[in-house]
C-alpha positions in Angstrom: -19.3 -15.1 62.5 -19.4 -14.4 58.8 -19.1 -11.1 57.1 -20.0 -10.0 53.6 -17.7 -7.6 52.0 -17.1 -5.5 48.9 -13.7 -6.6 47.0 -13.3 -4.2 44.0 -16.9 -4.2 43.0 -17.5 -8.0 43.9 -19.4 -9.2 46.8 -17.9 -12.0 48.7 -18.4 -13.6 52.1 -16.3 -15.7 54.4 -15.5 -16.6 58.0 -13.9 -14.1 60.4 -10.7 -15.2 61.8 -9.6 -12.2 63.5 -10.1 -8.4 63.3 -8.9 -5.0 64.5 -10.3 -1.5 64.3 -8.8 -1.1 60.7 -9.3 -4.6 59.2 -10.7 -8.1 59.2 -8.9 -11.3 58.6 -11.4 -13.6 56.4 -11.2 -17.0 55.3 -13.2 -17.9 52.2 -15.1 -20.9 51.5 -12.1 -21.9 49.1 -9.7 -21.7 52.2 -8.1 -18.5 51.0 -7.5 -16.1 53.6 -7.8 -12.4 52.8 -7.4 -9.1 54.5 -10.5 -6.9 54.3 -10.7 -3.3 55.3 -13.2 -2.6 58.0 -14.8 0.0 55.9 -15.5 -2.6 53.0 -17.4 -5.1 55.5 -21.2 -4.5 54.6 -22.9 -7.1 56.6 -22.3 -9.5 59.6 -24.3 -12.7 59.9 -24.1 -15.9 62.0 -26.0 -18.1 59.6 -26.3 -19.7 57.1 -23.1 -20.5 55.4 -21.6 -17.8 53.3 -22.3 -19.6 50.1 -25.7 -20.3 51.0 -26.3 -16.9 52.2 -24.9 -15.3 48.8 -27.1 -17.6 46.9 -30.2 -17.0 48.6 -29.7 -13.2 48.5 -29.1 -13.2 44.8 -32.1 -15.0 44.2 -34.3 -12.9 46.1 -32.8 -9.7 44.5 -34.2 -10.8 41.3 -37.9 -10.5 42.4 -37.3 -6.9 43.7 -39.1 -4.5 41.4 -36.9 -1.7 40.5 -39.8 0.9 39.8 -41.1 0.6 43.3 -37.6 0.5 44.9 -36.9 3.8 43.2 -40.3 5.4 44.3 -39.5 4.2 48.0 -35.9 5.6 47.8 -35.1 8.9 49.4 -33.7 12.1 47.2 -30.5 12.0 49.4 -27.7 9.6 49.5 -29.0 6.3 51.2 -27.7 3.0 52.5 -28.9 -0.2 50.9 -30.2 -1.2 54.4 -32.3 1.9 54.7 -33.9 1.0 51.4 -34.5 -2.6 52.2 -36.2 -1.6 55.3 -38.6 0.7 53.3 -39.1 -1.9 50.5 -39.6 -5.2 52.7 -40.4 -4.0 56.1 -38.8 -2.1 59.0 -37.3 -5.6 60.2 -35.6 -6.5 56.9 -33.6 -9.5 57.4 -29.7 -9.6 56.5 -30.7 -11.7 53.6 -33.3 -9.1 52.3 -30.7 -6.3 52.9 -28.2 -8.2 51.0 -30.8 -8.9 48.1 -31.4 -5.2 48.1 -27.7 -4.4 47.7 -27.3 -6.8 44.8 -30.3 -5.3 43.2 -29.2 -1.8 43.5 -25.6 -2.6 42.3 -26.8 -4.3 39.2 -29.2 -1.3 38.3 -27.0 1.7 37.7 -29.6 3.2 35.3 -32.0 3.6 38.3 -29.4 4.1 41.2 -26.0 5.8 41.0 -23.2 4.4 43.3 -22.3 7.0 46.1 -19.7 4.9 48.0 -19.3 1.6 49.7 -23.1 0.5 50.1 -24.5 3.9 49.4 -26.4 5.1 46.6 -28.4 7.9 44.9 -31.6 7.6 42.8 -31.3 8.8 39.2 -33.7 11.5 37.8 -36.7 10.2 35.9 -35.2 12.0 32.8 -32.1 9.9 33.0 -33.9 6.6 33.7 -36.2 6.9 30.7 -32.8 7.6 28.5 -31.4 4.6 29.9 -34.2 2.4 29.5 -34.5 3.5 25.6 -30.9 2.6 25.3 -31.3 -0.6 27.0 -34.1 -1.4 24.5 -31.9 -0.3 21.6 -29.0 -2.5 22.9 -31.5 -5.6 23.2 -32.7 -5.0 19.8 -29.1 -4.6 18.5 -28.1 -7.8 20.1 -31.1 -9.6 18.6 -30.2 -8.4 15.2 -26.5 -9.3 15.6 -28.0 -12.8 16.3 -30.4 -12.9 13.3 -27.5 -11.7 10.9 -25.0 -14.2 12.4 -27.6 -16.8 11.6 -28.1 -15.6 8.1 -24.5 -15.5 7.5 -24.3 -19.2 8.9 -27.0 -20.2 6.4 -25.1 -18.7 3.5 -27.1 -15.6 3.1 -25.2 -12.1 3.6 -27.5 -9.4 5.1 -27.6 -6.2 3.4 -25.9 -4.2 5.9 -23.0 -6.3 6.2 -22.6 -6.3 2.5 -22.5 -2.5 2.7 -19.7 -2.5 5.4 -18.0 -5.5 3.7 -14.5 -3.7 3.1 -14.5 -2.0 6.6 -15.4 -5.4 8.3 -12.5 -7.2 6.7 -9.6 -4.5 6.6 -10.6 -1.6 8.9 -13.1 -2.8 11.4 -15.0 -1.0 14.0 -15.1 -3.8 16.5 -18.2 -2.3 18.2 -20.1 -2.2 15.0 -22.9 -4.8 14.8 -22.2 -5.8 11.3 -18.6 -6.7 12.6 -19.9 -8.5 15.7 -22.5 -10.5 13.5 -19.7 -11.7 11.3 -17.4 -12.7 14.3 -20.2 -14.6 15.8 -21.1 -16.3 12.6 -17.4 -17.0 12.1 -17.1 -18.7 15.6 -20.2 -20.6 15.2 -19.3 -22.1 11.9 -15.6 -22.4 12.5 -14.9 -20.7 9.3 -12.6 -17.7 8.6 -14.4 -14.4 8.1 -13.2 -14.1 4.3 -14.3 -17.5 3.6 -17.6 -17.0 5.4 -18.3 -13.9 3.3 -17.5 -15.6 0.1 -19.8 -18.3 0.9 -22.6 -16.0 1.7 -22.2 -14.3 -1.6 -21.0 -10.9 -0.1 -18.4 -10.6 -2.6 -20.0 -10.0 -6.0 -16.7 -9.2 -7.9 -13.3 -10.4 -7.3 -11.8 -7.4 -8.9 -13.9 -4.9 -6.9 -12.8 -6.6 -3.7 -9.2 -5.8 -4.5 -10.0 -2.4 -5.6 -12.2 -1.3 -2.8 -9.5 -2.7 -0.4 -6.8 -0.7 -2.0 -8.8 2.6 -1.9 -9.8 2.0 1.7 -6.2 1.4 2.7 -4.7 4.2 0.5 -7.4 6.5 -0.8 -10.2 6.4 2.0 -11.5 9.9 0.4 -11.4 8.6 -3.0 -9.3 9.3 -6.1 -10.5 12.4 -7.5 -9.0 16.0 -7.4 -10.5 19.2 -6.5 -10.5 21.7 -9.4 -7.3 23.3 -9.5 -5.4 25.5 -12.0 -1.9 24.7 -12.9 0.3 27.8 -12.9 2.3 28.8 -15.9 5.9 29.2 -15.8 6.6 32.9 -15.0 10.1 33.3 -16.5 11.1 33.7 -20.1 12.6 30.7 -21.3 15.1 30.4 -24.2 13.9 28.2 -26.9 16.3 25.1 -27.4 17.8 24.9 -30.7 16.8 21.1 -30.9 14.1 18.8 -32.2 13.3 16.5 -29.3 11.4 13.2 -29.3 10.1 11.0 -26.4 9.9 7.4 -26.6 7.0 5.7 -24.3 4.0 3.4 -24.3 0.9 4.2 -26.1 -0.9 4.6 -22.6 1.5 7.0 -21.2 0.1 10.7 -20.8 2.6 11.8 -18.3 5.5 12.3 -20.9 8.4 13.2 -18.4 11.3 12.8 -20.8 12.5 13.4 -24.3 15.9 13.3 -26.1 17.6 15.2 -28.9 21.0 14.8 -30.7 23.2 17.4 -32.2 26.3 17.4 -34.2 26.2 13.9 -35.9 29.2 13.5 -38.5 30.9 16.7 -36.7 33.3 14.6 -34.4 31.5 16.0 -31.3 28.0 15.1 -30.7 25.6 16.6 -27.9 22.7 14.3 -26.4 20.1 16.3 -24.7 17.9 14.7 -22.0 15.0 16.9 -21.7 12.7 16.5 -18.3 9.4 18.1 -18.1 9.7 20.9 -15.8 6.7 21.4 -13.4 9.2 22.6 -10.9 9.7 25.8 -12.7 5.9 26.8 -12.1 5.0 24.9 -9.0 6.3 25.8 -5.9 6.9 23.9 -2.6 4.0 24.1 0.0 1.6 25.3 -3.0 -1.8 23.6 -3.5 -0.4 21.4 -6.2 2.6 20.7 -4.3 0.4 19.3 -1.3 -1.6 17.2 -3.9 1.7 15.7 -5.1 2.9 15.2 -1.7 -0.3 13.6 -0.5 0.0 10.8 -3.3 3.8 10.6 -3.8 3.5 8.7 -7.1 1.2 7.6 -9.9 -0.3 4.1 -9.1 -0.3 1.9 -12.2 -2.3 -1.2 -12.9 -3.5 -3.2 -15.9 -6.1 -1.0 -17.8 -6.0 2.1 -15.4 -4.0 4.5 -13.2 -4.5 6.8 -10.4 -2.2 9.8 -11.3 0.0 11.7 -8.8 -1.4 15.0 -10.0 -4.6 16.1 -11.8 -4.7 15.6 -15.5 -5.0 19.1 -16.1 -1.8 19.8 -14.3 -0.3 17.1 -16.1 -1.2 18.2 -19.6 0.1 21.7 -18.7 3.7 20.5 -18.3 3.9 16.9 -20.3 6.1 17.0 -23.3 3.4 16.8 -25.9 4.5 16.5 -29.6 3.9 19.9 -31.5 4.5 22.3 -29.0 7.3 23.9 -27.0 7.5 22.8 -23.5 9.3 24.0 -20.3 12.0 21.7 -19.4 15.2 21.2 -17.4 17.8 19.7 -19.9 20.8 17.8 -19.3 23.3 18.3 -22.4 26.2 15.9 -22.6 28.7 16.3 -25.3 30.5 13.1 -26.4 33.6 12.4 -28.6 31.7 11.0 -31.7 34.3 8.3 -32.2 35.3 7.2 -28.6 32.0 8.1 -26.9 34.1 9.8 -24.1 32.3 12.7 -22.4 33.8 16.0 -22.8 31.4 18.2 -21.2 28.0 18.4 -19.4 25.5 21.3 -18.9 22.1 21.8 -17.4 19.6 24.5 -18.8 16.4 25.8 -18.0 14.7 26.3 -21.4 11.5 25.7 -23.6 12.1 22.5 -25.8 10.3 22.0 -28.9 8.8 18.3 -29.0 8.7 16.9 -32.5 7.8 13.3 -31.9 5.9 11.2 -29.2 7.2 7.9 -30.2 5.5 4.8 -28.8 7.3 1.6 -27.7 4.4 -0.8 -28.8 4.1 0.6 -32.1 7.8 0.8 -33.1 9.7 -2.1 -31.3 9.2 -4.2 -34.4 10.7 -1.7 -36.8 13.4 -0.4 -34.6 15.6 -3.4 -34.4 19.3 -3.6 -34.0 19.7 -4.7 -37.7 17.5 -1.6 -38.7 19.7 0.7 -36.7 22.8 -0.7 -38.0 21.8 -0.7 -41.9 22.3 2.7 -43.7 19.3 4.1 -45.2 19.3 4.1 -49.0 17.8 7.6 -48.8 18.1 10.1 -46.0 14.7 10.7 -44.5 13.2 7.5 -45.9 12.2 5.9 -42.5 8.6 5.0 -41.9 6.4 7.5 -40.3 6.8 8.7 -37.5 10.4 7.7 -37.6 11.2 10.2 -40.5 14.6 11.7 -40.2 15.3 9.9 -36.8 17.3 6.8 -37.7 20.8 8.6 -37.8 19.9 9.9 -34.1 18.4 6.7 -33.0 21.5 4.6 -34.3 23.8 6.8 -32.4 21.7 6.8 -29.2 21.6 3.1 -29.4 25.3 2.8 -29.9 25.9 5.4 -27.1 23.4 3.2 -24.9 25.4 0.0 -25.4 28.6 1.6 -24.4 26.9 3.3 -21.4 25.7 -0.1 -20.2 29.3 -1.6 -21.0 30.9 0.9 -18.8 28.3 0.5 -16.2 28.8 -3.3 -16.1 32.6 -2.9 -15.6 31.8 -1.0 -12.3 29.1 -3.3 -11.4 31.7 -6.2 -11.8 29.4 -8.3 -13.8 27.0 -8.0 -16.7 23.4 -7.4 -16.7 21.1 -10.2 -17.8 17.9 -9.7 -19.3 16.3 -13.4 -19.6 12.8 -12.5 -18.9 10.5 -10.1 -20.9 8.4 -7.5 -19.8 4.6 -8.0 -20.0 2.2 -5.8 -21.3 -1.6 -6.1 -20.3 -4.5 -4.6 -22.4 -8.1 -4.7 -21.4 -10.1 -5.0 -24.5 -13.0 -2.4 -24.7 -11.6 -0.6 -21.5 -12.0 3.1 -22.2 -9.8 4.4 -19.2 -12.6 4.2 -16.6 -11.8 1.7 -13.4 -12.1 -1.8 -14.6 -14.8 -4.2 -13.6 -12.9 -7.2 -13.8 -14.7 -9.2 -16.5 -12.9 -7.5 -19.4 -11.3 -9.7 -22.1 -7.4 -9.4 -21.2 -4.5 -9.5 -23.8 -1.1 -10.2 -22.5 1.9 -9.5 -24.7 5.7 -9.4 -24.2 8.4 -6.7 -24.9 11.9 -8.1 -24.3 13.9 -5.9 -22.0 16.9 -4.6 -23.5 15.3 -3.9 -26.9 16.9 -1.0 -28.8 14.3 1.7 -27.8 13.9 0.3 -24.2 17.9 0.4 -24.0 18.1 4.0 -25.3 15.5 5.4 -22.9 16.9 3.5 -19.9 20.5 4.4 -20.4 19.7 8.0 -21.1 17.6 8.3 -17.8 20.5 6.4 -15.8 23.1 8.9 -17.3 20.7 12.0 -16.2 20.0 10.7 -12.7 23.5 10.0 -11.9 25.0 13.0 -13.5 22.5 15.3 -11.5 23.1 13.4 -8.5 26.8 13.9 -8.6 26.3 17.5 -9.7 24.0 18.3 -6.7 26.5 16.7 -4.3 29.4 18.6 -5.6 27.5 21.8 -5.1 26.7 20.8 -1.5 22.9 20.9 -2.4 21.0 17.9 -0.6 18.7 15.6 -2.8 17.0 12.3 -2.2 19.2 9.3 -3.4 18.9 5.8 -3.9 21.8 3.7 -3.1 23.0 0.0 -2.7 26.2 -0.9 -0.8 26.8 -4.1 -2.7 25.2 -6.8 -4.9 25.4 -9.3 -2.3 22.3 -11.3 -1.5 20.0 -9.2 0.9 21.5 -5.9 0.4 18.7 -3.7 -0.7 18.3 -0.4 -2.3 17.8 2.3 0.3 16.8 5.9 0.0 18.7 8.7 1.8 20.0 12.2 1.5 23.5 11.1 0.9 25.2 10.7 -2.6 26.2 7.1 -2.1 27.3 4.5 -4.7 24.6 2.3 -6.2 26.1 -1.2 -7.0 23.2 -2.5 -8.6 23.3 0.2 -11.5 27.0 0.8 -11.4 27.2 4.4 -10.7 28.8 6.5 -8.0 25.5 8.3 -7.0 21.8 8.0 -8.5 19.1 10.5 -7.5 15.5 10.0 -9.1 15.0 13.3 -11.4 13.5 12.2 -14.5 9.8 11.5 -13.6 8.5 14.5 -11.9 5.0 14.4 -13.2 4.4 10.8 -11.8 6.9 10.6 -8.8 7.2 13.2 -6.0 10.9 12.3 -5.1 11.7 13.6 -8.9 9.9 16.8 -8.3 11.5 17.5 -5.1 15.0 16.7 -6.8 14.1 19.0 -9.7 13.6 22.0 -7.4 17.0 21.4 -6.1 18.6 20.8 -9.9 16.6 24.2 -10.7 18.4 25.8 -7.8 21.8 24.5 -8.9 21.2 25.7 -12.4 20.2 29.1 -11.5 22.8 29.8 -8.6 25.8 27.5 -9.2 28.2 27.5 -6.3 25.5 29.3 -3.9 22.8 26.9 -4.8 22.9 25.3 -1.2 21.8 28.5 0.1 18.9 29.1 -2.3 17.6 25.5 -2.8 14.3 24.9 -1.2 15.6 22.0 1.0 18.6 22.7 3.0 21.1 20.2 4.4 20.0 18.1 7.2 16.3 19.4 6.3 13.7 17.2 8.4 11.2 17.7 5.4 13.6 15.5 3.1 13.6 12.7 5.8 9.7 12.9 6.2 9.3 12.8 2.5 11.8 9.6 2.0 9.8 7.9 4.9 6.4 8.6 3.5 7.5 7.7 0.0 8.9 4.6 0.9 5.7 3.3 2.2 3.5 4.5 -0.5 5.6 3.4 -3.5 5.9 -0.2 -1.6 2.0 -0.3 -1.2 1.5 0.9 -4.9 3.9 -1.5 -6.4 2.4 -4.3 -4.3 -1.1 -3.5 -5.7 0.3 -3.2 -9.3 1.9 -6.8 -8.8 -1.3 -8.2 -7.3 -3.7 -6.8 -10.2 -1.1 -8.2 -12.9 -1.5 -11.5 -11.2 -5.2 -11.2 -11.0 -5.4 -10.5 -14.7 -3.0 -13.2 -15.3 -5.3 -15.6 -13.6 -8.3 -14.2 -15.6 -6.1 -14.9 -18.9 -6.0 -18.5 -17.8 -9.7 -18.8 -17.3 -10.8 -17.0 -20.4 -8.5 -19.0 -22.6 -9.1 -22.4 -20.8 -5.6 -22.9 -20.2 -5.0 -26.0 -18.1 -1.4 -26.6 -18.6 1.6 -24.2 -18.7 5.4 -24.7 -19.6 7.3 -23.5 -16.5 10.8 -23.2 -15.1 11.9 -24.3 -11.6 13.5 -21.5 -9.8 13.4 -22.6 -6.0 11.8 -24.8 -3.4 9.0 -26.2 -5.5 8.2 -22.9 -7.0 8.2 -22.5 -10.9 7.7 -19.4 -13.1 5.7 -19.7 -16.3 7.8 -19.3 -19.3 5.2 -17.1 -21.3 3.3 -15.4 -18.8 4.2 -13.2 -15.6 3.0 -15.9 -13.2 4.9 -17.8 -10.2 3.1 -20.7 -8.6 3.9 -23.6 -6.1 3.7 -26.9 -7.8 3.6 -30.5 -6.5 6.3 -32.9 -7.9 9.2 -30.6 -8.3 10.9 -32.0 -5.5 14.7 -32.8 -6.2 14.6 -30.8 -9.6 17.4 -28.3 -10.2 16.9 -24.6 -10.7 16.3 -24.0 -14.5 14.6 -27.4 -15.0 11.7 -26.9 -17.7 8.5 -28.8 -16.8 5.0 -29.1 -17.9 2.5 -28.1 -15.1 -1.1 -29.1 -14.7 -3.0 -26.1 -13.1 -5.2 -26.6 -10.2 -8.2 -24.6 -8.8 -7.4 -20.8 -8.5 -8.9 -18.2 -6.2 -9.3 -14.8 -7.6 -9.7 -13.3 -4.2 -6.5 -14.8 -2.6 -5.0 -14.8 -5.9 -3.7 -18.4 -5.3 -3.1 -21.1 -7.7 -1.1 -24.5 -7.5 -0.2 -26.9 -10.1 1.2 -30.5 -10.4 4.2 -31.3 -12.5 3.3 -33.8 -15.1 6.5 -33.9 -17.2 9.9 -32.7 -17.4 10.8 -31.2 -20.9 14.3 -30.8 -20.9 17.5 -32.9 -20.7 18.9 -33.3 -17.2 22.1 -31.7 -18.2 20.5 -28.4 -19.0 20.1 -27.5 -15.5 21.2 -23.8 -15.0 19.1 -20.5 -15.6 21.0 -17.4 -15.4 19.8 -15.1 -12.9 17.8 -12.0 -14.2 19.6 -9.2 -12.4 18.4 -6.0 -14.1 19.2 -2.9 -12.3 16.6 -2.6 -9.6 16.2 1.2 -10.2 15.8 1.2 -13.9 12.2 1.6 -14.2 12.4 1.6 -17.9 13.8 -1.9 -18.0 12.7 -3.9 -14.8 9.7 -5.9 -15.4 6.7 -6.7 -13.2 7.1 -9.5 -10.7 4.0 -11.5 -10.1 3.7 -12.5 -6.4 0.9 -14.2 -4.3 -0.9 -12.1 -2.0 -1.8 -13.2 1.5 -5.5 -11.5 1.8 -4.6 -10.9 5.5 -1.7 -8.4 4.7 -1.4 -5.6 2.6 0.5 -6.3 -0.7 4.1 -5.9 -0.7 6.4 -5.4 -3.6 10.1 -4.4 -3.7 10.1 -0.9 -5.0 11.6 -0.2 -8.3 
């Protein structure tokens, strides 16, 4: 005796070994023995053998006309044997009954399952809808096959081109465009990215990187809804200073300015004036929500995506020729010893006299110029008129502050690599297209203007960080436990030492127009300035505030992604620079494991032929093929340029958090992973 039974929706048959009222012991053709519930047994037969029985029934089922079977079926629930007797004859064989079961089971659009071996006919409307869906699916399958073949032949169908970035980075795995790429990739044994490149889907390498970045970080676009910037409501006292900022020419978010009072009196007061959107913009306001959504301005060669709308930025930026709301830190020094004698924080309106620009003045403001007394006071070249004495003192002070930090650090900072500036010729501020002519220039880190700004910002961030901690006001700090390898800078709410900079606490507070953490800290500083010892009760963020931890987590992720993209785009434009200038060789320095760094460009690349060469060895490298999509380039060492004994290059260990001095680091980007960069 044989039985056919339903095992989890799969029909099987075998020889009966034994049975009871509740179950049947069955041996399958494979020799496996299974225990089957009696209710799951659908048919019993003597012959033929189970395999032959199932095969014959399956073949017969394919000849059953579904429309006719549906016409013969009753309106109420029915058993498959009942319909078999209606369809074939009243003496339908077991094989015909099994065939009917298979046919009903495989046609859910005609017959709904109502239990083991039982079914109910679907309505005519449901069947019509199901048939339309099946035809649509059939057409989609055919379309997927057509697209896959076109991709394999090196042609990119337009629907696939339109979904290119979603397919690669945020795919809908049920979408036909994605399935076509997967099928073509498997058929040609080609990675999806390479397949799409070969088929011409990627028109512009730059747009490929840009669209990917937008998809991952700004899926709704980078525009802002129209929003008005509130004015500062309180009356601010006008500061008795003439302040000046020092930035690059492309900078529009001018966060900081400096002033000097009391030169020659023996007691000099240096003012660090920070733009104060926090005096007008309140937590949980519309503008705050915009800033919190973006968390930072995104920088890249030739373009930037600002944290706040330009109209808002221009309301609070420290623009020359006007009085600007500011949070000011005044630090008084003994003019001879440069010892700090007092500090004070004020909320005030600061007159900005000059917006100085690094790129225009670095060649003028040199150490020699600062140390040489002017023949006539006020004879400096415009726009430096009247500023030489102040800049000279600030440079002297900056060098002293740096030396004192280096004592705490335990070793001096070294600046053996320059910053690189990128300029896209003819770019008018619009999103670059990737074919612009690129110019790359250098600005040596540690240059006088650079050092002045860096040390002033470190002084402000460390002073305000310590002050907030003393008053019990929570803030967002950056700390580093030691300079040991692998010990990274971390963000938190505790005022811990920052070994990399050499200060006892460090709270980013000097860039509130372009970094959300700084705006948060500015709100806390404003509370300290207004309420003093009771500031902890009045500050927007209280101790152990969960919102602060949420901001830190979100900022870390966004800032890392933004820095990674900036590094990737700097690498892209460096490769374009090589292309545009027909450069086939570079002079490089070995720094680890067959990796070299170009001496005059921000480029790191792997090379062949550097085995056994020590760190610091200078070599000539013949460049190989480059890929602007993966940002890969390789090279081959053709010549060693230095004497073997000159095998030591000092490690560049500029403070990681000193954004005014830390230069871009070019890194290779794996196209299958989001670009990663160490936040600075």
